[in-house]
N, C-alpha and C positions, 0 to 999 in steps of 0.2 A: 549282439551288442551288449557290452557290460552294463549291468544295472547300477543304480546309485549305491546299493548295498555292496556290490562287488568293488566299486570305486573306493568307498569308505574303508572297506576291509583291507584293500591293497595299500592304501595310504597309511592307515594306522598301523598295519603290520610292519611297514617300512620304518615307522617311527618307534617301534619297540613293543608292539603287542596290540591285541584287539579282542573284543568279545565276539568277533566274527572270525570264522576260519578263512583260509585263503580263497576257498571257492564261494565265499559270500554267505555261507550258512552260519547261523549263530552257534556259538559254543554251547555245550550242553552240561547241565548239572543233573545228576540223579540224586534225589532227596529221599532217604529212607525215613518214613514217618507213619502217621495214622495207626498208632499202636493199639487202639481198642475203640469200641463203640459204646461201652457201658460206663464211661468216665469222661466228663466234658473236658477235663484237662488233656487226656489222651486224644481226644478229638481236636481240641483247640490248638495244640502245637502246630498242626498242619496248616490251617489257613493263616495262622500268625506268621510262620516262617515263610510261606509262599508270598505273603504280602511284603515282608521285608525284602525278599529277593526281587520281587516285582518293582518295588519302589526304587531300589538302588541299582539294579541290573536289569532294566526293562527289556533289553534286547536278547537276554540269555534264554535259551530253551530249557525248560524244567521238565524232567520226567519224575513223577511221584511213584516211588515203590511203597505201596500201601499195604501195611501188615493186616489190617482188619477194616472192613467197610460194611455199611448197611445201606439200604436204599436212600434213607434221608440224608446221611452224611455224604454219600456219593453225589446226590442231587445238589447239595449245598456247594460242594467243591467244584462241580462242573459249571454251575451257574456263576460262581464268583471268579473262577480261574479257567475259562473255557479253552485257553491255549495249552494248559498243562495236560500232558499225557499221563494217564494213570495205569500202572501195571501192578500185578500181583504175582507172586511166585516164590520160588526157593532157589538160592544160589547154587545148590548142590544136588538138585533133583533133575529129572529128564522129561517132565511134562511139557506140553506146548507153551504154557504160560511161564514155566521155569526157564526154558531156553530163550524165550523172548526177553525176559528180564536179564538173564546173563549176557545176552548180546547187547542190551542197552548199557549195562555197566561197562562192558569191554569197549564200547564205542564212545563213552562219555568223556568229558574233559575233567570232571571233578565229581567225586562221590561225597555226599554229606550225610552223616547220621544226625538226625534231628534230636532236639532236647528230650531227655529221658533219664531213666535210672538203671536200665538193663546193663549187664556186664558182658554181653555177648561180644565175641571177637571174630565171628565168622565173616562178617563183611570186610574186616581188615585183612583177614587171610586171603579172601578172594581178590580184593583190590591189589594187594601186594603181589600176588602171583600174576595178575593181569597187567601189572605195571601201571596202575591207575592211581593218581593222587587221591587221598581221602582226608576228610577232616570231621571234627566233632563240634556241633553247634549247640552250646548251652547244655552241657552234660553234667550229671552228678555221678559220683562213685562212692561206694563204701570202701574202706581201707583194704578189704579183701581183693580188690582189683589188682593191687600191686603186692599182695602177700600170698604166702601159701603155695600149694601145688600149682604148677603152670605159670607162676608169676613171671618167670624169665621171658617166656614167649609173649605174655601180655604186655610187659614193659617194652619189649623190643618193637612190638606193633604200635604201641602208643608213641614211641619215639620216632617211628617212621611216618607219623601223621603230618600232613601239611599245616594243620593247626588244631589246637584243642582250646575251645572256649568253654569254661566251666560256669555254670549258672549261679554259683555262689563261691565265695573265696575259701570256704571250708574244703571243698573238693580240690581247689587250686593248691591249697597247702598240703593236702594228702598226696597229690601227684608230685609236687616239688620235693616233698620229703622222701618220696620213693625213687627219686633220681630221674624223673621224666624231664627230658630236655628237648622237646620239639622246638622248631624255630619260632612258633607262636604258641605260648601257653599263658593264657590271660583269662580274666573274668569277662564273661559275655552273657547277657541275660537270656533267660528261657525264651524260646521263639514264640511262645503263646502271648507274650507281651505285645506282639505285632498284630494281634487279631483285630479285624475290622468287619467281620460278618455280623449281620443282624437279621432277625425275623420279627419285624415289628407287627406284622399281621397276627401271628400266633402270640407274641409277647403281650401285646395290648389286649388281646382277647382273654388271655389268662389272667392278666391283672384285673380286668373288668369282672370276670367270673368270680375271682377270689376277693374282690372288694379292696384292692390295693391302690392307694393313692400315691402319686409321684412324690418321691423324697419323704414319704411318711411311713415307711416300713423298713425294717431291717430283715436280713436273711441270715440263716445259720444252718450249719450241718456238722454233726459229730461223726468222727470216724470210729467204728466199733471193731472189736476183735472177733470178726465173724468171717465166714467163708466168702470168697469172691463170687462163687456160683454154688447153688445147692448141690451138695454131695461131692464137691470137688475141692481137694486139698491143694493149697498153694505150696509149691515146692521151693520157693525162694528162701534164702537164709539171710538174716533172721526171718522167721515166719511172721508175715504181716497180716495174713488173712486166714487164721486157723479154722479148720473144719470142726475141730473139737476144742473150743476155748477152755482154758483151765479155770478153776474157781477164782484165781487171782485176776485173770483177764476179764471175767464176767464182772467182778467187783470193780475193776478199773472203769469199765463201761458205765456202770451204774453211778459211780462217784463223779465221773466227768459229766454225765447227763444231768446229774443233780445241779452242777454248777451252771449249766446252760439253762435249766429250768429257773434257777434263781435269777439269772441275768434277764431272761424273758419276763419274769414277774416284775422286776425292777423297772424295765423299759415300759411295760404296759401301764404300770401304776403311775409312773412319772409323766408319760407322754400321751397315753390313751391310744397310741398307734399300734399297728399290726406287726406281726412277725410271720415271715414265710419260711417254712422249713424247706430249703432249696437244695436238692441233691447235687453234689458233684459226682457222686458215684451211685449207680443205680441200686446196688445191693443195700445201700444205707436207707432207702426210703422206708422200708418196713420197720427197721430198727430205730430210726429217729422218731417215727410216729409212736412206737411202743415205749421208748425211753424218755422222750421229751414231751410230745403232745398229750398223750393219753393220761399220764399221771397229774397233769396240771389241774388246779381247782377250776370249776366251771366258769367263774368270773374272769379268769385269765385265759382259759382255753378258747373262749369265744373270739379272742383276738389273734389266735394262732391258726394258720392255715397250711395245708399240705398240697403238693401237686398230686394229681391222680395218676399221671403217666410220666415216665422219664422223658426229659426234654433233650433237644439237640443244643449244641453250644451257641448257635445263632439266636435261638429263642432266649436262652439264659442271658446272653449278652444284652439283648433288648430290655430285659427286666432288670438286670444289674445296673444298667445305665440310668434307671429311674428309681433305684432303691436309695435309701438314706445311707446305710452302711452295710457291708457284707462282713459277717462274723463267721469264720470257718476253721475247722480243725484241719482241713485239707488246704493245700496252697494254691490251686489253680482257679478256684472261684474268685479269690482275692486278685489274682493276676488279671482275669477277665474284667473284673470290676475296675481296677486301676486303669486299664486300657480304655475304659469308658468314662473315666473321670470321677469314679465313686470311691470314697474312703473305705478302708478295710481294717479289720482286726484279725490277725492270724494267730489263733490259739494252737500252737504247734506241739508236736511230740517228736523230738529229734530222732528217736529210734526208727521212725518211718523212713528217714533219709536226711542228709544234710541240706536238702533243697530249701528247708525253712529259712535258712540264713540269707537267701537272696533278697528278702525284704529289708534286712539291715544293710545289705550291700548297696541298695539304691536309696538309702537315706530314710527308711521308715521304721527304724528300730523301736520307736516308742509304741508302734502298733503291733509289735511282735511279742506275744505273751505265751510263756510256757504253760501248757494246759494243766499239768499236775501241780506246779509250784504256785500258780496264780489263783488267788481266791476269787470267787464271783464278784466280790465287792470291788476288786481292782479292775476286773473286766468292765464292770459297770462304770467305774470312774473314767476309764479310757473312752468308753462309748459316749458318756455324757460330756466329756471334754470336746469330743468331735461335734456333738450336738450344740454345745454352747457357742462355738464360733465356727459354724459350718463353712463359710467362705474361706477361712484360714485353712481348714482341713482340705478343701478342694484345691487351694493353692499349693498345699504340700503334695497332693497327688500330681498336680501339673509339673511341679519341679522334679519329682521322682521320675516321671515319664519322659521328661526332657533329657534326663541323664540316660535312661534306657535307650532312647532313640539316638543319642550321641554314640553310645556303645555299638548299636547296630550299624551306624554309618561307618564306624571304624572297622568293624569286622567285615563288612561287605567290600570295603576298599581292599582289604587283604585278599578276599575271595577273587575280586576282579584282577588283582595282580597275578594270582595263580592261573586264572583263565587266559590272561594276556600271554603267558609263557607257554600255554598248552599247544 
């Protein structure tokens, strides 16, 4: 006897499409994500985008192709998204996990590459050969994606995508200027904005241990010119995590850290409140302690605290939700904060990537400050303006996030249209 799901599938198919196949089984998305476990941004994209899909396409089956996992990240994902199948593997190797992944992609109705910065095209090559539609959700690119050796193939593969949502309009301009003409080429926020995971047990315990009171502490993190892992050079161009920083790069780190130390000092002297050096990236914990915490005078240093162990994104979200303001050289701690209603200041360096501009694109340009051009006094002025009318700052966050969710709704409607036709 046909089930209710079979009945709905047959009726909606007759009307022009459905998130169910003709046999009543749900349509399937393969989401490539979970880029790393040593960066809460690279962790946070995954639960954020899974939540967006769950909210707008609750009947769709999602298979997560996870690039990197550890025990704590896996447990978080399985607890929050128990229906999501998690696979790991390679699209071009022959191991058991590789073949299972390849079969999942060949059988899916849509492949989505999640928000990120990588310029890999292997997933597009595989999907194109398999005849599977693919799209990019909240992606950033350097101009080299559409320039130089191999650009012709990259451009052709981008043009064959079912959609490209760029997480800032700088990448959108780069792709348009390069002649990219997909059917949907639009701004679409980083999937991390959709994050809703929390670990209040760990978060509240950490706050208690460090003496942090709700809305009475700021957090900050500096990004340094140092290797991602001990003894490992980063091969990306331009080099962002040098194994052997130049004297100029070392001087840049010290100069930027001095600005943060001045900001910390001004905050402590004016408010008497604490500062948490809160890592977005694991490798920065020792460098931020060395460059920010340790050189502070004792009377200021006693108000500044560090985490002893690197945290997962759910614990970070629980703490960011209770912070006053997140100040960060990296962009994803601010994203996680905004998703939890907390004001931010992103002291960016654009050479890291154009992703910094996403905050301007969602209406928060006044909280976007270039690290090298902005004096500590201007950073402090921005921070104290937030402090002077905190309800207004929270309202600004709410307005920005309403726009983000409006964009997500629009992009998911397009995804639904693709699935309807599959």
